[in-house]
C-alpha positions, 0 to 999 in steps of 0.5 A, spaced: 717 247 246 711 244 247 707 251 248 710 253 241 707 246 238 700 247 241 700 253 237 703 250 230 700 243 231 694 244 227 697 249 222 697 246 215 704 243 212 706 241 205 701 240 200 695 243 205 699 249 205 700 250 198 692 250 197 692 256 202 691 263 199 697 268 200 693 272 205 692 266 210 699 263 209 701 270 211 697 270 217 699 263 219 706 265 218 705 271 223 702 267 228 708 262 228 713 267 228 710 271 233 710 265 238 717 263 236 719 270 238 715 269 245 718 263 246 725 264 244 728 264 250 725 258 253 726 254 246 734 256 247 734 253 254 730 247 252 735 246 246 741 246 251 738 241 256 737 237 250 744 237 248 747 236 255 742 230 255 745 227 248 752 228 251 751 224 257 748 219 253 754 218 249 758 217 255 753 212 257 755 205 254 749 200 254 754 194 252 757 195 259 750 194 262 748 188 258 751 181 261 
């Protein structure tokens, strides 16, 4: 996901995006969507790993380790 973040991190959002011309918004959308498609498999793999990590955390009870 870091690769996707590197592409979109400087793209304007919210109010800043509203000030852009339609053509510029479309260009940014195309760039973002192309990156999403390019990295889709990597993103899905990272998502599954994150879900597994969260599941493992749910099994871990912090109170068992606090004195």
